[in-house]
N, C-alpha and C positions, 0 to 999 in steps of 0.2 A: 860626646855629642858635638857636632860641628858648630862653629860660630853662627852659621845661618839659622840652624834649628834652635839655638839658644837665644835668638834675638827676640826680646819681648814684643817689639812692634809686629813681627810676623805672627806671633800667637794672638795678639789683639786683633789683627786684621782677619785672621782665620776664624776667630770666635765671633766677630761681627758678621762675617759672611754666613756662618752656620746659623746664627740667630735669625738673620734675614731670610735664609732658606726655610727655616722652620715656620716663620710667620707666613711666607708665601704658600707653603705646603698646607697650612691650616686653612687659609681662605679657599684654596682649591678643594680641600677635603669637604668644606661646607657646601661648595657648589656641587660636587659629585654626590654628596649624601642626599641632596634633594632633587637632583636632575633626573628626569624620567628615564627609565630603563637602566641607566648607568648606576643609579642609586637603589635599584630594586634588589630584592633578595635573590633573584635569579642570576644576578651578576656575582661571581665569586669574590670574596673579600680580598683575596690575594691579588686578583686582577685590578680591583679598584685601588688598592694601595700602591701597586706598581704604576698604574696610570697617573695617580696623584703625584708620586715622586718624580716621574718622568716630566710631567707638565711643570712642576715646580723648578726642576733643573733647567728646562728650556726657557721659562719665563723669567728666571732670576736676573739675567743680564739687562733686561729692559724694564725692570721694576725700579722706580725711583727710590734711592736710599734715603731713609728718614734722617732727620737732623740729629736725633738721639736714639740709640738703641737701648733696650732694657739692660740695666746694670745688676739686676738681682733676679732670682728665679720667680719671685712673686710678681714683679713687673712683667716678666715674660708671660706668665700665665694670664695676667689681665689682658695683655695685647692679643694673645692667642684667642681668648674668648671673644674679643671684639672682631677679630679677623674671621673667626668661624661664623659669627652672626652675619657679617657682610656676605660671605660666600653662600650661606644658606638662603639669604634673601634673593640673591641673583638666580639661584636654581629654583626657588619657590615660584618666581614669576612664570617660568616655563611650565612648572608643574600645575599651576593654577590655570594656565591656558588650556592644558590638556584636560583638566578637571571640568572645565566648561563644556568640552565636547562629551565627556563621560556623563555629565549632568543632563545634557540633551538626550543622550541615549536612555538614561533612566526615566526621563519624562515620557519618551516615546513608548517605552515598555509598559509604563503605567497605563497608558491609553490603549495599547494593543492587547493588554492582558498578560504580557510576559513578566510582569512584576511578581507574579506568584512563583516564578522559577528563578532562583538566584543561586549562585555558586561562589566558591572562594577563589578570588583572583590570585594566582601564584605570585604575581609581581607586587601586589600590595598586601597580601594575606588578609584581605577584607572581602566581605560579601559584596557582590556587584551584580548588576543586571546583564542580560545577554547582549543587548544592543550597545549598552554603555561600554562593556569590555571590548566589544568588537571595534567600536569607533575609537576607543583609547589606543588599542594596539595599532590600528591603521595610522592614527595621528602620530604615534611614537615613531613608526617607521618613516613617516614623511619628514620628521625632524632630521634624520640622517640623510634622506634622499635629497632634501632641499638644501642641505649644508648649514642648517641652523646651529649645529654643534660647533662649526667653525666661527659663526657669528658670536656665539656665547663665549668662546675663548678670547675673541677680540674685545668683547664687552668686559671680560674679566681683566684684561690688560688695561682697558680704559678706566676701570673702576679705581685703579691706583692713582689716576689723575684726579678723579672726583673725590674719592675718599682715601687719602694717603694713609700709610701705616701709622697708627698711633692717634688717629683723629676720631675714634669711636664709630658709632653707627648713626649718622644723621638721617634717620628715617622720616620721610614725609607722611605723616599719619593721614592727612586729608587725601593725598594722592593714592594711598593704599586703599582707603574706603572707596574712592572713585573707581579704582581699577577693579575691585571686587564687583561693584555694581555693573560696570561695563561687561565683564566676563559673564555675569549672570544673564544680562540682556543678549549677549552673543549665543549663549546656550539655548535660550528660548527662541532666538531667531533660527537656529539650526533645526530645532524640533518643530517649528511652526507648520511646515507643510504637512507633516504626519498628523499633528494635532488638528489642523483645520479640516483635512479630509475626513478624519475619523469623527470629528464633531458633526460634520454634515451628514455622515452616514448614520450616526445616532439620532440626528433630527429626523431623517427619512424613516428610520425604523420606528421611532416613536410615533410619528404620524400614521404609519402603516398599521401599527398595533392599535391605534385609536379606532381606525375604521375596520380592522379585521381582528377582533379580540381572540379568535381561535389561532392566530399566528403565534408560534412558539418563539418569541423573541430571544429568550435566553439561550436556547440551543442554536438559533440562527445567527445571533450576533457574534459569537466567539469565532467561528471559522471565517466569517466575512471580515471582521476587524483584523484578524491576523493576516489574511491573504492581502487585503487592501493595504494594510500598514506595511507589510514587507515589500509590496510593489512600490509604494512611495519611498520607502527607505532605500531601495535599490536606485531609484532616480536621484535621491539626495546624495548617495555615495559617489555618483558620477561627477557631482559638482563639489565634492568635499575638498579636493586639493586646491582648486582656485579660491574657494571660500576661506580655507585656512591660511593660505600664503600671506595675505596682508596682516593677519594676526601674528604669524611667526616673524615676519619682517619687522614688526613694531616692538617685539619683545626686548631687544637690546636697548632701544630708545626709552621704553617705559621703565626698564630697570635703572638706567642712569637718572631718569627723572625722579624715581623713588629715593635714590641715594642723594638727591640734591643737585644733580648735574644739569 
C-alpha cells in the first residue's frame, strides 16, 4: 500500500464525505418518495434510485458541511431519520397542492353524479373519481411544464440553509394547519363554478317539479346535470393553468415557511 493510501487523514476525509453524501441522499429520497409522479408506483424503483443518487452527487458540493458528523452507526441512523422527514415534508407540500385539485374534482363528481363510478388510480393505487383523476394528471403535467420541479430542487438546496444537517425537524404546526385550510379553500374555489351552476339547475328542476308533478325529475336530472356539468368543467379547464400557477409558485416559499425559514 502506498503512503498516500495509508494516510489516516485521507480515510477520515473520505469517510466524512461518504457520510455527508448518505445524509444528502436520504433527504432527496424523502423528497422523491412524496413528490407527485416521481414518487408514484408507475415510476420504476431503479429510475428513482438512480435519480436520487445523481441529485445527491450534484448537490453535495453546495451543501454546507455540518460542524460534526456522526461518529457511530446509531448516530448516523438518527440523522438519516431526521433528513428523511425533512425531505418528505418538502415533497408533501407539493402533493397536498395537487390533492386540493383532486379534491375539487371529487366534489364536482359528487354533484354531477359521477361519484357512483370510481376506479383504481394506477399512480396512487387508491380509488378515485373520474374528474379528480383527470385534474390530478393535468396538474402533474403542469408541474414539469412550468418548471416547478426545478424550483423544488432549488428549495431543497435552500432547505440546508434553513434546516442544516443535524438540526432535527423544526416543523411549524400552526403553519401546517393553516396550509391545509388554505388548500381546502382552494379546492372549493376550483369546484365552485360547477357546484353553483348545478345547484341552480336543481333549484329550477325542483320548482318545475312543484308545478308539473308529472315531470320525471329523476330521469331528466341525470343527463342534464352530466351535460351541464361537463360543459362548465370544460370552461374551468381553460383557466386551470393560470389558476394553478400562483399556487405552484408559492410552494417553495410555503415549504421554507413550514421549516421555519
